[in-house]
C-alpha positions in Angstrom: 13.6 21.0 39.9 13.8 23.6 37.2 10.7 24.0 35.0 12.4 25.3 31.7 12.0 22.2 29.4 15.4 21.0 28.1 14.1 20.7 24.7 10.8 21.9 23.1 9.3 22.5 19.7 7.5 25.6 19.2 4.7 25.8 16.2 7.0 23.5 14.1 6.2 22.9 10.2 7.6 20.2 8.1 6.5 19.6 4.2 8.4 17.0 2.1 7.9 17.7 -1.7 4.9 19.8 -1.0 3.1 17.4 1.2 2.9 18.9 4.7 3.4 16.2 7.4 3.5 18.5 10.2 1.6 21.7 10.7 2.1 24.3 13.4 3.2 21.8 16.5 4.6 22.2 19.9 5.9 20.0 22.2 8.0 20.5 25.5 10.3 17.8 27.2 10.4 19.1 30.8 13.1 17.5 33.3 11.9 14.3 35.5 8.9 13.5 33.5 8.1 10.6 31.1 6.1 12.2 28.2 4.1 10.0 25.9 3.8 11.0 22.1 1.0 9.0 20.4 -0.7 8.7 16.9 -1.9 6.6 14.3 0.9 5.4 11.3 1.5 8.8 9.3 0.6 11.3 12.0 3.9 12.7 12.0 5.9 11.3 15.3 9.1 10.3 13.4 9.5 13.4 11.6 8.7 15.4 14.9 11.3 12.9 16.8 13.7 14.2 13.9 13.0 17.6 14.3 13.9 17.4 18.1 17.1 15.5 17.5 18.7 17.8 15.0 18.2 15.1 11.8 15.9 17.6 10.3 15.3 21.3 10.2 11.7 22.8 10.4 10.1 24.9 7.5 9.1 27.0 10.0 9.1 27.5 14.2 11.9 27.2 16.2 13.5 24.3 18.3 14.6 25.4 21.8 17.3 23.7 24.1 17.2 25.1 27.8 14.8 27.8 26.8 17.1 29.2 23.9 15.8 29.4 20.5 18.1 27.5 17.8 16.5 27.7 14.7 18.9 24.9 13.1 19.7 22.4 15.4 22.3 19.4 14.5 22.8 16.2 15.1 26.4 17.1 16.9 24.6 19.8 18.8 22.0 17.8 19.7 24.0 15.2 21.3 26.2 17.8 23.2 22.8 19.0 24.8 22.2 15.6 25.9 19.5 14.4 23.6 19.7 10.4 22.8 17.4 8.8 20.5 16.4 5.1 20.1 15.0 4.5 17.1 12.1 1.9 15.9 14.6 0.4 13.3 18.2 -0.3 15.3 20.9 1.1 14.2 23.6 -1.1 15.1 26.9 -2.0 13.3 26.2 -5.9 13.3 30.2 -7.0 12.7 30.6 -5.4 16.0 30.8 -6.6 19.4 28.1 -5.3 21.8 30.6 -3.4 23.8 31.9 -1.7 20.3 28.3 -0.7 19.4 27.5 0.4 22.9 30.4 2.9 22.4 30.0 3.7 18.8 30.9 7.5 18.4 31.8 8.3 21.6 34.6 5.9 22.6 36.8 7.0 25.7 40.5 7.9 24.5 43.6 7.6 26.1 46.6 8.9 24.3 44.3 9.4 21.6 43.5 5.6 20.9 40.1 3.6 22.0 40.6 3.0 26.0 38.7 -0.4 25.9 39.3 -1.0 29.3 37.3 2.0 30.2 34.9 1.2 27.3 34.3 -2.4 28.5 34.2 -0.9 32.6 31.2 1.8 31.1 29.5 -0.5 28.8 29.1 -3.1 31.4 27.6 -0.7 33.8 24.6 0.3 31.1 24.2 -3.3 30.2 23.4 -4.2 33.8 20.9 -1.1 33.7 19.2 -2.8 31.0 19.1 -6.4 32.2 22.1 -6.9 29.3 23.9 -9.8 30.7 25.5 -11.1 27.4 29.4 -11.0 27.3 30.6 -7.5 25.9 32.8 -9.4 23.1 29.9 -10.8 21.4 29.1 -9.6 18.2 25.4 -8.4 18.1 24.9 -10.3 14.8 24.6 -13.4 16.8 21.9 -11.9 19.2 18.5 -12.4 18.9 16.2 -9.1 17.8 15.1 -8.5 21.2 18.6 -8.7 22.9 19.8 -5.9 19.8 16.9 -3.8 21.3 18.5 -3.6 24.8 21.7 -2.8 23.0 20.5 0.1 21.4 18.9 1.3 24.6 22.2 1.0 26.4 24.1 2.6 23.5 22.1 5.7 24.3 22.4 5.5 28.0 26.2 5.3 27.7 26.1 9.2 26.9 24.2 9.7 29.9 21.7 11.7 28.1 19.5 14.8 29.6 16.6 13.8 27.3 16.0 10.1 25.8 13.5 9.8 23.1 12.6 6.1 22.9 10.5 5.0 19.8 8.6 1.8 20.2 11.2 0.6 22.8 9.0 -2.5 24.1 8.2 -3.8 20.4 10.8 -6.9 20.5 11.2 -7.3 24.2 9.7 -10.3 26.7 7.4 -9.1 29.3 10.5 -9.7 31.8 12.5 -7.2 29.8 9.9 -4.5 29.2 9.3 -4.5 33.0 13.2 -4.0 33.5 13.2 -1.0 31.0 9.9 0.3 32.9 12.0 0.4 36.3 15.1 1.7 34.6 12.9 4.8 32.8 11.2 5.7 36.5 14.7 5.6 37.8 15.8 8.0 35.2 12.6 9.9 35.4 13.4 10.4 39.1 16.7 11.7 38.6 15.8 14.4 36.4 15.9 13.2 33.0 13.3 14.1 30.2 11.6 11.0 28.9 9.9 10.9 25.3 8.3 7.7 24.8 6.5 6.6 21.6 4.3 3.5 21.6 1.0 1.8 20.3 0.8 -0.2 23.6 -1.9 2.0 25.7 -1.5 -0.2 28.8 2.1 0.9 28.8 1.3 4.3 28.3 -1.1 4.6 31.2 1.1 2.9 33.5 4.4 4.4 32.8 3.8 8.0 31.3 2.6 11.3 33.2 2.1 13.5 30.1 0.9 13.1 26.6 1.2 14.7 23.4 -0.9 13.3 20.6 -0.9 13.8 16.6 -3.7 13.3 14.2 -2.6 14.1 10.3 0.5 16.3 11.5 -1.4 18.4 13.5 -1.6 18.7 17.5 -4.9 17.0 19.0 -4.0 17.2 22.6 -1.4 18.4 24.8 -2.2 17.4 28.6 -1.6 15.4 31.7 -2.3 12.1 31.8 -3.9 12.6 35.2 -8.2 11.4 34.9 -7.6 10.1 31.4 -8.1 6.1 30.8 -7.2 4.2 27.7 -10.5 4.4 25.7 -9.7 8.5 26.2 -6.7 8.4 24.6 -8.0 6.2 21.9 -10.6 8.7 21.2 -8.2 11.4 21.2 -5.9 9.2 18.3 -8.8 8.7 15.9 -11.6 11.4 16.2 -12.0 12.7 12.4 -14.7 13.3 10.3 -14.8 11.2 6.8 -17.3 13.7 5.2 -18.5 12.4 1.6 -15.1 10.7 0.9 -16.3 6.9 1.1 -19.4 5.7 -1.1 -22.8 4.9 1.2 -22.4 1.2 2.5 -25.1 -1.2 1.6 -25.2 -4.3 3.2 -24.4 -7.4 0.6 -26.8 -10.5 0.4 -23.8 -12.6 -1.1 -22.3 -14.8 1.5 -20.9 -18.0 -0.2 -17.4 -18.8 1.0 -14.9 -18.5 -1.5 -11.9 -19.2 0.8 -11.3 -20.8 4.0 -8.4 -21.3 6.0 -7.8 -23.0 9.5 -4.6 -23.2 11.5 -2.6 -21.4 8.6 0.9 -20.3 9.4 3.5 -18.6 7.4 6.4 -16.1 8.2 5.1 -14.4 11.4 1.5 -15.6 10.9 0.4 -17.9 13.8 -2.6 -20.2 13.4 -5.1 -18.1 11.5 -8.5 -19.0 11.2 -10.2 -17.1 8.3 -13.1 -17.1 5.6 -13.6 -14.7 2.9 -16.8 -14.2 1.1 -18.0 -13.4 -2.3 -19.4 -10.0 -2.5 -17.8 -8.5 0.4 -14.8 -6.6 1.2 -13.2 -8.0 4.2 -10.7 -5.5 5.7 -7.6 -6.4 7.4 -6.4 -4.1 9.9 -3.8 -3.3 13.0 -0.7 -1.5 13.5 1.6 -1.5 10.8 4.1 -4.6 10.6 1.4 -7.4 12.6 1.7 -9.7 9.8 -0.9 -8.1 7.5 1.4 -8.3 4.5 2.5 -12.0 5.4 -1.5 -13.0 5.4 -2.1 -11.5 1.8 1.3 -13.1 0.5 0.6 -16.4 2.0 -2.9 -16.6 0.7 -1.5 -15.6 -2.7 1.4 -18.4 -2.2 4.2 -16.0 -2.3 5.0 -16.9 0.9 5.3 -20.7 2.1 3.2 -21.6 4.7 1.1 -24.6 6.1 -2.5 -25.0 7.3 -4.4 -27.7 9.1 -7.6 -27.0 6.2 -7.5 -24.9 3.3 -9.8 -24.5 0.2 -9.7 -21.9 -2.4 -12.6 -21.9 -4.9 -13.6 -25.3 -4.2 -10.0 -26.8 -4.7 -8.7 -28.3 -1.1 -5.2 -26.9 -0.1 -3.1 -24.1 0.1 -2.2 -22.4 -3.6 1.7 -23.3 -2.7 2.7 -20.6 -5.6 1.8 -18.0 -7.4 0.8 -19.2 -10.3 -1.0 -21.8 -8.5 -3.3 -18.8 -7.0 -3.7 -17.2 -10.1 -5.1 -20.5 -11.9 -7.3 -20.7 -8.7 -8.7 -17.0 -9.8 -6.6 -14.8 -6.9 -5.0 -11.1 -8.1 -2.7 -9.4 -5.8 -2.0 -5.6 -5.9 1.1 -4.8 -3.7 1.6 -1.8 -1.6 4.9 -0.6 -3.3 3.5 -0.1 -7.1 6.7 1.1 -8.4 8.8 -1.7 -7.3 6.6 -4.6 -7.5 3.3 -3.8 -9.0 4.4 -2.0 -12.2 6.9 -2.0 -15.0 7.6 1.6 -14.8 9.6 2.2 -18.3 7.0 0.3 -20.5 4.0 1.9 -21.7 0.6 2.0 -19.9 -1.4 -0.1 -22.2 1.5 -3.0 -21.8 0.9 -2.6 -17.8 -2.3 -3.4 -18.4 -1.7 -6.4 -20.5 1.0 -8.0 -18.6 -1.1 -11.0 -17.0 -2.9 -11.4 -20.1 0.1 -12.2 -21.6 0.6 -15.5 -20.0 -2.6 -17.0 -21.3 -2.2 -16.6 -24.8 -1.5 -19.7 -26.3 1.2 -18.6 -29.0 2.7 -14.7 -28.0 3.6 -13.9 -31.5 0.0 -14.1 -32.4 -1.5 -11.9 -30.3 -4.1 -9.7 -31.5 -2.6 -5.9 -31.4 -6.1 -4.3 -32.1 -7.8 -6.1 -29.5 -5.3 -5.3 -26.7 -5.5 -1.6 -27.5 -8.9 -1.8 -27.6 -9.4 -3.4 -24.1 -6.8 -1.3 -22.7 -8.7 1.8 -23.8 -12.0 0.2 -22.3 -9.9 -0.6 -19.0 -8.5 3.3 -18.9 -12.4 4.5 -19.4 -13.6 2.2 -16.4 -11.1 3.3 -14.1 -10.9 6.9 -15.3 -7.1 6.8 -16.2 -5.7 9.9 -17.4 -3.2 9.9 -20.1 -1.9 8.5 -23.8 -1.7 4.7 -23.5 1.0 4.8 -25.1 3.4 6.7 -22.5 5.5 5.2 -20.1 3.8 4.0 -16.9 6.2 6.2 -14.9 5.1 9.7 -16.4 1.5 9.0 -14.7 0.7 10.6 -11.2 0.9 8.2 -8.5 -2.7 8.0 -8.2 -3.2 6.7 -11.8 -0.2 4.5 -11.5 -2.4 2.5 -8.8 -5.2 2.4 -11.1 -3.1 0.9 -13.5 -1.9 -1.6 -10.9 -5.7 -2.8 -10.4 -6.5 -2.4 -14.2 -4.2 -5.0 -15.3 -5.7 -7.6 -13.4 -9.4 -7.2 -15.1 -9.2 -8.8 -18.0 -8.7 -12.2 -16.0 -12.0 -11.4 -14.2 -10.3 -12.9 -10.7 -13.2 -13.8 -8.3 -10.8 -13.0 -5.2 -8.9 -9.6 -5.3 -6.0 -9.2 -2.5 -5.0 -5.8 -2.1 -2.4 -3.9 -0.1 -3.2 -0.5 0.9 -4.2 0.5 -2.3 -4.8 4.3 -1.9 -1.1 4.2 -0.4 0.4 8.0 -1.1 -2.6 8.9 -3.5 -4.5 12.1 -3.7 -7.8 12.5 -1.8 -10.0 12.5 -5.2 -8.3 9.1 -6.3 -9.0 7.7 -2.9 -12.5 8.0 -3.7 -12.6 6.7 -7.5 -10.6 3.6 -5.9 -13.3 3.0 -2.9 -16.1 3.7 -5.6 -14.4 0.9 -7.6 -13.9 -1.7 -4.9 -17.5 -1.5 -3.9 -18.5 -2.2 -7.5 -16.2 -5.1 -7.6 -18.1 -6.6 -4.6 -21.4 -5.5 -6.1 -20.0 -7.8 -9.1 -19.5 -10.9 -6.5 -15.8 -10.5 -6.1 -14.2 -10.8 -2.8 -12.2 -8.4 -2.0 -9.8 -8.4 0.8 -8.5 -5.0 1.6 -5.5 -4.7 4.0 -5.0 -0.7 4.8 -2.9 1.5 7.4 -6.0 3.7 6.9 -8.4 3.2 9.8 -11.3 4.8 8.2 -11.2 2.9 4.8 -11.7 -0.1 7.0 -14.6 1.5 8.9 -16.3 3.1 5.9 -15.8 0.5 3.1 -15.8 -3.1 4.7 -18.5 -5.5 5.3 -16.1 -7.2 8.2 -12.8 -6.2 9.6 -10.4 -8.8 10.9 -7.5 -6.9 13.4 -4.2 -8.1 13.3 -1.8 -8.0 16.5 1.6 -9.8 16.6 1.0 -12.3 13.7 -2.4 -13.3 14.9 -6.0 -12.1 14.3 -7.4 -11.0 17.7 -10.7 -9.8 16.8 -13.1 -9.8 13.8 -15.7 -7.3 13.6 -19.0 -6.4 11.5 -19.6 -3.5 9.7 -21.1 -1.2 12.6 -18.9 -2.6 15.2 -16.0 -1.7 13.4 -15.6 1.7 14.7 -12.0 3.6 14.9 -12.2 3.2 18.5 -12.9 -0.5 18.4 -10.3 -1.2 15.6 -7.3 0.7 17.4 -8.3 -0.7 20.8 -8.3 -4.2 19.4 -4.8 -3.5 17.8 -3.2 -2.2 21.0 -4.7 -4.3 23.4 -6.4 -1.3 25.1 -9.4 -3.3 26.2 -10.9 -6.8 25.6 -12.3 -6.7 22.1 -15.8 -8.8 21.3 -15.7 -11.1 17.9 -18.2 -11.0 15.7 -20.3 -14.0 14.3 
């Protein structure tokens, strides 16, 4: 078998709006090999996939197909070269049938028309390969998510790819379906197909893959055979970084009064959650993206209907049940998407900081404007919010917008803060300012619940970290136990995680 890679990236870099997401990355997909691509959320995996499949063009470096450099590979050229991608976000057309989706863009033709007989025959062949036995005329809208995932994989196989790129292919599959896919990928490998396999399930990677490339913050940290590497070694490759002096010094908190207790809490994807939130601490919520972290915050805040065997908020029994009730009980929520959910972009900075206070005024027409201006100025000073407070908030940088989204809750002095990725998309210096602010909130006696996709934030800021997987809390780690390796391992089920008392 030839050693020339079917497709390769050579020293590619890519930036978006001045933010570099890939820096001098190389990867080579060889025939007859299952190649793992690993990295934490935001490491640059999706961008690299898009470069290899022609969806994006590198700013520098090159893409090679069969040893030939192609500076600007297009999606159509990638398809002709036999490169097929199964994205994590499914690209099916819900109103079309299983067969029509599988053949979409590559329908067999006869006299210029779709040859439905050949389509059905070939679609059945690839469906049998992936274990999909539904009637081919079934609209995919009627299939459960796991079966739609199989349709997406069958759609890629329909093109008889030389390179098959799979992004989290088992995320929605049952154990039996995942085993069927594993056997299929091994057969494809043995037949000479190059497979690029992206997964957060390290046990799958160790069982299936021959080679691994690891990305960290857009840079290559490892590219090697998996021989002699265990799951713990992969975790170390993925999370190794020096936080420097970005985080304030952590000191243990003496305050341990419980302000929120929920037992057997279920809402949306959440299942049987037991959780305590304590005054004066930062409780981190970690895990891979999409494992129920946002649903947990929304459920606690009353924005997502739920039920619990037992619940108490600030000494009041029961779940809040509504946002208004949650606010009355002393909860405040800062969403991850500040522009769509946290701020009114066309209103002023001062107005945004006063919004929660408006609802408590007995008569809005008698609000004291001078008092509001003074309070807004004081909040801006405390959070170091830059800019004229009469400007529209959309004129601020992302970091200052995030600080406004936090500041607006301060006049109501909420004892419980629920924060969803509060440093998402802000610069390093602003991150440190927010970290110092969160520690000060805890020192003042507030309970801070911090959901974060940035593992070092959880390690260095939090007194405890609850790690979520598939809608459950699978481990709770005390500060000191909550290393990056322990959090990632618990999130990926790479090894048993010990719960802290």
